[in-house]
ZADO-203931 format. One line per 5 residues: number of its first residue (from 1); their letters; for each residue x, z, y of C-alpha. Coordinates in pm, whole numbers. Example, Ala and Ser with C-alpha at 12.3 -4.5 7.8 and 13.67 -1.06 7.14 Angstrom:
<recs>
1	AS	1230/780/-450 ~ 1367/714/-106
</recs>
This chain:
<recs>
1	XXXXX	9070/-11264/10918 ~ 9120/-11345/11238 ~ 9223/-11700/11430 ~ 9497/-11871/11686 ~ 9293/-12155/11700
6	XXXXX	9453/-12341/12048 ~ 9828/-12239/11974 ~ 10045/-12559/11822 ~ 10402/-12397/11902 ~ 10490/-12081/11891
11	XXXXX	10891/-11918/11924 ~ 10931/-11604/11884 ~ 11259/-11361/11906 ~ 11210/-11051/11919 ~ 11399/-10871/11577
16	XXXXX	11106/-10560/11535 ~ 10952/-10481/11263 ~ 10605/-10451/11499 ~ 10670/-10747/11590 ~ 10764/-10990/11285
21	XXXXX	10428/-10787/11110 ~ 10264/-10906/11463 ~ 10263/-11242/11337 ~ 10076/-11216/11042 ~ 9866/-10945/11121
26	XXXXX	9687/-10773/11412 ~ 9650/-10472/11455 ~ 9386/-10358/11152 ~ 9692/-10502/10928 ~ 9406/-10820/10883
31	XXXXX	9578/-11198/10850 ~ 9599/-11363/11185 ~ 9591/-11801/11047 ~ 9724/-12027/11279 ~ 9497/-12394/11219
36	XXXXX	9625/-12558/11495 ~ 9988/-12445/11466 ~ 10265/-12751/11437 ~ 10585/-12594/11545 ~ 10698/-12259/11484
41	XXXXX	11074/-12079/11574 ~ 11189/-11755/11498 ~ 11531/-11617/11515 ~ 11633/-11265/11517 ~ 12008/-11066/11590
46	XXXXX	11899/-10771/11336 ~ 11775/-10898/11063 ~ 12077/-10617/10849 ~ 11787/-10375/10971 ~ 11419/-10589/10886
51	XXXXX	11380/-10571/10506 ~ 10994/-10460/10409 ~ 10781/-10794/10203 ~ 10503/-10869/10374 ~ 10268/-11008/10143
56	XXXXX	9973/-11221/10219 ~ 9666/-11269/10016 ~ 9723/-11574/9786 ~ 9345/-11734/9953 ~ 9439/-11679/10315
61	XXXXX	9686/-12048/10459 ~ 9879/-11907/10756 ~ 10038/-12182/10857 ~ 9806/-12513/10742 ~ 9913/-12745/11038
66	XXXXX	10322/-12638/11041 ~ 10531/-12974/11092 ~ 10817/-12856/11251 ~ 11009/-12549/11155 ~ 11327/-12304/11246
71	XXXXX	11361/-12020/11024 ~ 11682/-11880/11154 ~ 11582/-11457/11004 ~ 11539/-11323/10698 ~ 11217/-11413/10437
76	XXXXX	10990/-11162/10633 ~ 10771/-11227/10306 ~ 10725/-11155/9879 ~ 10509/-11428/9823 ~ 10469/-11808/9918
81	XXXXX	10294/-11705/10294 ~ 10523/-11968/10495 ~ 10469/-12293/10331 ~ 10116/-12273/10166 ~ 9867/-12503/10247
86	XXXXX	10102/-12696/10417 ~ 10286/-12940/10229 ~ 10095/-13239/10321 ~ 10239/-13127/10727 ~ 10573/-13013/10750
91	XXXXX	10804/-13297/10811 ~ 11109/-13075/11010 ~ 11355/-12785/10794 ~ 11540/-12627/10977 ~ 11675/-12211/10758
96	XXXXX	11912/-11950/10735 ~ 11910/-11853/10364 ~ 11959/-11519/10167 ~ 11938/-11452/9833 ~ 11656/-11267/9880
101	XXXXX	11476/-11546/10042 ~ 11622/-11864/9764 ~ 11420/-11621/9479 ~ 11133/-11611/9661 ~ 11145/-11968/9740
106	XXXXX	11168/-12054/9355 ~ 11005/-11770/9243 ~ 10633/-11960/9371 ~ 10817/-12334/9366 ~ 10827/-12386/9696
111	XXXXX	10950/-12709/9695 ~ 10977/-12762/9321 ~ 10942/-13217/9256 ~ 10983/-13311/9628 ~ 10599/-13080/9673
116	XXXXX	10657/-13062/10073 ~ 10681/-13459/10001 ~ 10652/-13556/10405 ~ 10974/-13360/10497 ~ 11209/-13586/10659
121	XXXXX	11430/-13330/10824 ~ 11613/-13067/10653 ~ 11890/-12856/10815 ~ 11978/-12510/10576 ~ 12270/-12295/10665
126	XXXXX	12382/-11893/10494 ~ 12231/-11649/10718 ~ 12531/-11458/10820 ~ 12411/-11121/10933 ~ 12188/-11035/10659
131	XXXXX	12289/-10752/10472 ~ 12167/-10904/10123 ~ 12323/-10945/9865 ~ 12561/-11255/9887 ~ 12458/-11587/9842
136	XXXXX	12725/-11803/9598 ~ 12815/-12168/9677 ~ 12665/-12229/9409 ~ 12337/-12138/9432 ~ 12342/-12240/9823
141	XXXXX	12362/-12629/9641 ~ 12109/-12631/9393 ~ 11884/-12430/9676 ~ 11984/-12785/9795 ~ 11877/-13021/9578
146	XXXXX	11500/-12869/9530 ~ 11461/-12906/9927 ~ 11506/-13267/9936 ~ 11195/-13490/9948 ~ 11139/-13833/9899
151	XXXXX	11030/-13887/10227 ~ 11365/-13660/10374 ~ 11667/-13897/10580 ~ 11846/-13660/10722 ~ 12038/-13313/10545
156	XXXXX	12266/-13105/10707 ~ 12459/-12808/10514 ~ 12630/-12548/10649 ~ 12731/-12207/10587 ~ 13040/-12283/10321
161	XXXXX	13420/-12496/10296 ~ 13225/-12835/10097 ~ 13405/-12992/9859 ~ 13335/-13291/9609 ~ 13230/-13157/9377
166	XXXXX	12975/-12917/9560 ~ 12817/-13281/9709 ~ 12788/-13382/9388 ~ 12559/-13129/9245 ~ 12315/-13288/9582
171	XXXXX	12379/-13597/9490 ~ 12179/-13481/9151 ~ 11859/-13511/9364 ~ 11687/-13827/9240 ~ 11587/-13850/9633
176	XXXXX	11986/-13820/9742 ~ 11994/-14210/9780 ~ 11750/-14219/10032 ~ 11981/-14011/10300 ~ 12028/-14205/10630
181	XXXXX	12272/-13952/10824 ~ 12430/-13654/10654 ~ 12616/-13344/10839 ~ 12845/-13193/10619 ~ 13040/-13051/10937
186	XXXXX	13203/-12804/10623 ~ 13297/-13032/10403 ~ 13626/-13177/10281 ~ 13681/-13522/10077 ~ 14032/-13738/10017
191	XXXXX	13943/-14112/10109 ~ 13846/-14210/9736 ~ 13669/-13963/9688 ~ 13455/-14004/10058 ~ 13367/-14391/9947
196	XXXXX	13205/-14275/9684 ~ 12982/-14099/9876 ~ 12914/-14416/10072 ~ 12846/-14624/9739 ~ 12560/-14306/9667
201	XXXXX	12385/-14328/9977 ~ 12340/-14706/10021 ~ 12128/-14621/10330 ~ 12363/-14398/10504 ~ 12400/-14551/10871
206	XXXXX	12600/-14180/10950 ~ 12832/-13912/10855 ~ 12950/-13633/10953 ~ 13272/-13431/10743 ~ 13629/-13407/10769
211	XXXXX	13943/-13556/10556 ~ 14172/-13431/10357 ~ 14516/-13563/10164 ~ 14513/-13865/10340 ~ 14869/-14107/10326
216	XXXXX	14905/-14076/10731 ~ 15123/-14420/10788 ~ 14952/-14697/10873 ~ 15270/-14939/11004 ~ 15425/-14938/10691
221	XXXXX	15368/-15260/10382 ~ 15207/-15001/10103 ~ 14947/-14886/10340 ~ 14885/-15242/10379 ~ 14842/-15292/9977
226	XXXXX	14669/-15018/9958 ~ 14428/-15149/10235 ~ 14392/-15484/10014 ~ 14373/-15359/9742 ~ 14028/-15117/9869
231	XXXXX	13876/-15446/10015 ~ 13869/-15631/9663 ~ 13769/-15310/9530 ~ 13427/-15195/9741 ~ 13438/-15479/10060
236	XXXXX	13176/-15479/10112 ~ 13103/-15083/10068 ~ 12795/-15041/10273 ~ 12592/-15292/10524 ~ 12393/-14918/10685
241	XXXXX	12689/-14735/10708 ~ 12801/-14733/11075 ~ 12898/-14434/11246 ~ 13196/-14153/11106 ~ 13137/-13793/11332
246	XXXXX	13460/-13607/11249 ~ 13451/-13237/11273 ~ 13458/-13024/11632 ~ 13678/-12770/11470 ~ 14031/-12754/11332
251	XXXXX	13976/-12677/10972 ~ 14185/-13012/10861 ~ 14492/-13250/10878 ~ 14365/-13478/11245 ~ 14621/-13659/11113
256	XXXXX	14421/-13827/10854 ~ 14148/-13957/11126 ~ 14294/-14298/11212 ~ 14299/-14435/10866 ~ 14002/-14266/10801
261	XXXXX	13841/-14515/11062 ~ 14090/-14757/10937 ~ 13993/-14779/10579 ~ 13568/-14799/10663 ~ 13578/-15049/10971
266	XXXXX	13777/-15238/10653 ~ 13552/-15148/10455 ~ 13190/-15178/10591 ~ 13101/-15475/10798 ~ 12816/-15324/11083
271	XXXXX	13069/-14977/11113 ~ 13127/-14964/11432 ~ 13224/-14578/11584 ~ 13401/-14350/11470 ~ 13422/-14008/11655
276	XXXXX	13672/-13776/11679 ~ 13781/-13476/11865 ~ 13851/-13444/12257 ~ 14208/-13285/12101 ~ 14332/-13573/11845
281	XXXXX	14176/-13868/12066 ~ 14587/-13996/12208 ~ 14682/-13924/11883 ~ 14417/-14127/11722 ~ 14464/-14387/11989
286	XXXXX	14817/-14421/11931 ~ 14786/-14463/11537 ~ 14504/-14761/11558 ~ 14744/-14940/11833 ~ 15020/-14942/11555
291	XXXXX	14775/-15018/11349 ~ 14759/-15373/11538 ~ 15060/-15381/11654 ~ 15286/-15353/11335 ~ 15143/-15768/11221
296	XXXXX	14995/-15632/10871 ~ 14670/-15617/10942 ~ 14558/-16032/11082 ~ 14319/-16085/10877 ~ 14083/-15718/10983
301	XXXXX	14172/-15735/11406 ~ 13837/-15788/11549 ~ 13764/-15432/11275 ~ 14018/-15259/11404 ~ 13969/-15364/11754
306	XXXXX	13632/-15212/11751 ~ 13764/-14740/11656 ~ 13971/-14857/12029 ~ 13727/-14972/12194 ~ 13503/-14550/12153
311	XX	13811/-14440/12344 ~ 13727/-14530/12703
</recs>
């Protein structure tokens, strides 16, 4: 067994099997150990051609000090070699997965019961150019539950258009309520679903997602009465929630942005910022100004005006 005793960071972007194997084995097929490696990044644009799994003896711990892992390629191991021995060090995990990846990690219970307890940052997406069996949305969501650890504060889920039922699966994690930042770039929620999501996350400061099916006429008595009802039911919705970010892509109806931001500003005492795509900011600002000018929200004017300050 050989060692790379001083290496602390490694970025691997080669696409051939030989180079992938050289990460783990030397020319004599003996495993290479990285006792001080803290940061490992692997990228490959040719995942579909890699079809051989590497096996490492169970007594060998390749990456005992690993803290930062970004793995955007096929999982090259037959076993848990990548995650073996770094349960107490790994803090940052950014992976793109296919069905083989999920099966390997679940088979070896890599993330079961919060074993990687120091994980504070978790980002998981779907490996787009894998030639493996398609990873279903349900399997993806159940795997995400495994990844959330006791100390996880940031969670990103990408690769699928997600809805409330999908997020309910993830909320089954006993550590879901500890999240502070939730990035659901491709998720869409009705207003009530959004309010319930914020309630589920009492420590959340920042949320990224898209709204759907929301009344867009802010300057009407009906919407004002709706706001008053929400206020009596939910206020204060959250003292921690401060930032809502609308996704940049255009897969949702942009006129839902202003009413959603208005509700957050009124129901969350410390809400300060709604970030909208540049293409929609003029219309967003006009709708917020109309809400101020209509005279129906006198009790909440200061909160609503905060939404205009971000326009400049």
